[in-house]
C-alpha positions as semicolon CSV with decimal commas, in nm:
position;residue;x (nm);y (nm);z (nm)
1;M;1,284;-13,186;9,850
2;V;0,980;-13,119;10,069
3;D;0,786;-12,795;10,052
4;A;0,686;-12,633;10,374
5;Q;0,310;-12,649;10,423
6;D;0,070;-12,499;10,664
7;G;-0,172;-12,707;10,864
8;R;-0,425;-12,731;10,579
9;G;-0,186;-12,868;10,322
10;Q;-0,129;-12,535;10,148
11;P;0,221;-12,408;10,071
12;R;0,344;-12,160;10,328
13;L;0,427;-11,812;10,206
14;E;0,747;-11,677;10,338
15;A;0,821;-11,309;10,353
16;A;1,068;-11,198;10,093
17;E;1,371;-11,020;10,212
18;P;1,366;-10,645;10,153
19;P;1,598;-10,514;9,883
20;A;1,941;-10,413;9,990
21;D;1,873;-10,038;9,990
22;E;1,578;-10,083;10,232
23;Q;1,752;-10,316;10,471
24;G;1,955;-10,076;10,666
25;E;1,917;-9,711;10,601
26;E;1,613;-9,569;10,435
27;E;1,692;-9,263;10,234
28;R;1,439;-8,992;10,307
29;P;1,396;-8,699;10,071
30;D;1,462;-8,364;10,225
31;L;1,178;-8,111;10,278
32;E;1,280;-7,892;9,983
33;T;1,254;-8,184;9,742
34;V;0,910;-8,278;9,873
35;I;0,788;-7,918;9,847
36;A;0,925;-7,885;9,491
37;E;0,754;-8,209;9,389
38;R;0,428;-8,097;9,553
39;D;0,445;-7,764;9,368
40;R;0,511;-7,941;9,040
41;Y;0,210;-8,168;9,089
42;F;-0,007;-7,874;9,193
43;D;0,098;-7,679;8,884
44;Q;0,020;-7,982;8,669
45;L;-0,322;-8,013;8,835
46;Q;-0,398;-7,646;8,771
47;R;-0,296;-7,677;8,406
48;T;-0,511;-7,987;8,363
49;A;-0,809;-7,812;8,523
50;A;-0,761;-7,510;8,294
51;D;-0,732;-7,737;7,990
52;Y;-1,053;-7,912;8,089
53;A;-1,235;-7,581;8,140
54;N;-1,119;-7,465;7,796
55;Y;-1,232;-7,795;7,644
56;R;-1,577;-7,760;7,801
57;R;-1,604;-7,399;7,679
58;R;-1,502;-7,494;7,323
59;T;-1,742;-7,790;7,325
60;E;-2,031;-7,566;7,437
61;Q;-1,943;-7,309;7,169
62;D;-1,938;-7,584;6,906
63;R;-2,278;-7,708;7,020
64;A;-2,421;-7,357;7,014
65;Q;-2,283;-7,305;6,662
66;Q;-2,436;-7,634;6,547
67;R;-2,774;-7,535;6,693
68;L;-2,755;-7,197;6,520
69;E;-2,670;-7,358;6,187
70;A;-2,953;-7,612;6,225
71;N;-3,199;-7,331;6,311
72;E;-3,075;-7,126;6,016
73;H;-3,125;-7,420;5,780
74;L;-3,479;-7,478;5,908
75;L;-3,569;-7,108;5,891
76;R;-3,441;-7,086;5,532
77;E;-3,687;-7,362;5,442
78;I;-3,978;-7,201;5,630
79;V;-3,945;-6,850;5,480
80;P;-4,063;-6,958;5,131
81;V;-4,381;-7,100;5,288
82;L;-4,448;-6,756;5,437
83;D;-4,385;-6,605;5,092
84;D;-4,645;-6,837;4,939
85;L;-4,896;-6,746;5,207
86;Q;-4,836;-6,375;5,150
87;R;-4,869;-6,418;4,772
88;G;-5,196;-6,600;4,831
89;L;-5,321;-6,311;5,043
90;G;-5,212;-6,062;4,778
91;S;-5,390;-6,248;4,501
92;L;-5,730;-6,258;4,669
93;P;-5,997;-6,080;4,466
94;P;-6,113;-5,751;4,622
95;T;-6,451;-5,903;4,705
96;D;-6,288;-6,179;4,916
97;R;-6,035;-5,968;5,110
98;E;-6,266;-5,935;5,410
99;S;-6,388;-6,295;5,407
100;K;-6,336;-6,543;5,690
101;L;-6,082;-6,727;5,472
102;A;-5,876;-6,411;5,425
103;E;-5,897;-6,336;5,797
104;G;-5,774;-6,688;5,877
105;M;-5,488;-6,654;5,630
106;R;-5,385;-6,321;5,790
107;L;-5,389;-6,485;6,135
108;V;-5,164;-6,766;6,006
109;E;-4,933;-6,503;5,851
110;Q;-4,915;-6,319;6,186
111;K;-4,837;-6,645;6,366
112;F;-4,557;-6,716;6,117
113;L;-4,412;-6,368;6,167
114;T;-4,437;-6,398;6,547
115;I;-4,255;-6,732;6,547
116;L;-3,985;-6,601;6,314
117;K;-3,938;-6,295;6,536
118;K;-3,917;-6,518;6,844
119;H;-3,627;-6,701;6,676
120;G;-3,441;-6,381;6,586
121;V;-3,566;-6,337;6,229
122;S;-3,658;-5,986;6,118
123;P;-3,758;-5,848;5,777
124;I;-3,511;-5,632;5,586
125;D;-3,644;-5,282;5,520
126;A;-3,571;-5,234;5,150
127;L;-3,822;-5,012;4,971
128;G;-3,674;-4,668;4,899
129;Q;-3,335;-4,766;5,044
130;P;-3,009;-4,738;4,850
131;F;-2,925;-5,067;4,680
132;D;-2,688;-5,272;4,896
133;P;-2,569;-5,601;4,742
134;T;-2,509;-5,750;5,088
135;I;-2,881;-5,740;5,171
136;H;-3,051;-5,697;4,831
137;E;-3,054;-5,914;4,521
138;A;-3,131;-5,708;4,212
139;V;-3,356;-5,914;3,986
140;E;-3,451;-5,615;3,770
141;I;-3,283;-5,285;3,693
142;A;-3,472;-4,990;3,548
143;P;-3,340;-4,884;3,205
144;E;-3,305;-4,526;3,322
145;G;-3,060;-4,639;3,592
146;G;-3,069;-4,541;3,956
147;D;-2,943;-4,680;4,283
148;R;-3,260;-4,711;4,494
149;V;-3,487;-5,006;4,561
150;V;-3,812;-4,915;4,382
151;A;-3,996;-5,251;4,408
152;I;-3,971;-5,563;4,622
153;Y;-4,045;-5,899;4,460
154;A;-3,963;-6,111;4,766
155;P;-3,886;-5,974;5,112
156;G;-3,547;-6,034;5,267
157;Y;-3,487;-6,150;5,622
158;R;-3,209;-6,124;5,879
159;L;-3,125;-6,382;6,141
160;G;-2,975;-6,172;6,416
161;S;-2,720;-5,955;6,237
162;D;-2,666;-6,203;5,950
163;V;-2,867;-6,211;5,627
164;L;-3,092;-6,515;5,619
165;R;-3,216;-6,431;5,270
166;P;-3,154;-6,115;5,066
167;A;-3,453;-5,918;4,941
168;M;-3,523;-5,968;4,570
169;V;-3,570;-5,616;4,438
170;K;-3,597;-5,385;4,138
171;V;-3,339;-5,107;4,131
172;G;-3,411;-4,772;3,970
173;P;-3,421;-4,397;4,022
174;M;-3,620;-4,242;4,304
175;E;-3,938;-4,074;4,190
176;S;-3,915;-3,697;4,223
177;N;-4,215;-3,689;4,459
178;D;-4,063;-3,953;4,693
179;R;-3,902;-3,850;5,019
180;G;-3,525;-3,831;5,007
181;G;-3,521;-3,762;4,634
182;D;-3,315;-3,444;4,669
183;S;-3,078;-3,569;4,942
184;G;-2,812;-3,686;4,697
């Protein structure tokens, strides 16, 4: 048996015969079928686009949440450094409170507070306020009782509307000469 070859010695490719259903009559879909298929594909495309938009939105929300949590973690570690600086300022002898060193420490404290404020951190106003366990941590309670914050041992801070760190406070009765003493 001899294979048919072209002029260059390569086997000649012969066209295959079309399948039986294409030989004579081609079956064409009617217009309604084509429109229904087009609508189905279009609906599928719209759903896929909506799914992708939702995925992008969720991904961006997740990233924003991760950034917020990372910032919160960092700010929780920075706040004690500010506490130490403020304790250092408070422990200066009266003769050194107007020195260049004290002035420099106050400038660093102001820079700390400015940066914290820029990142959404604000101090919790506690002194004289009713004790609130969601924003205050009672580390001492006066023996005579009471429900007001009478001393602050460490300031508390908020990050936005959340508590970054509760204020460490002493709880006791309001002094009779304090404002708000006869409001209750």
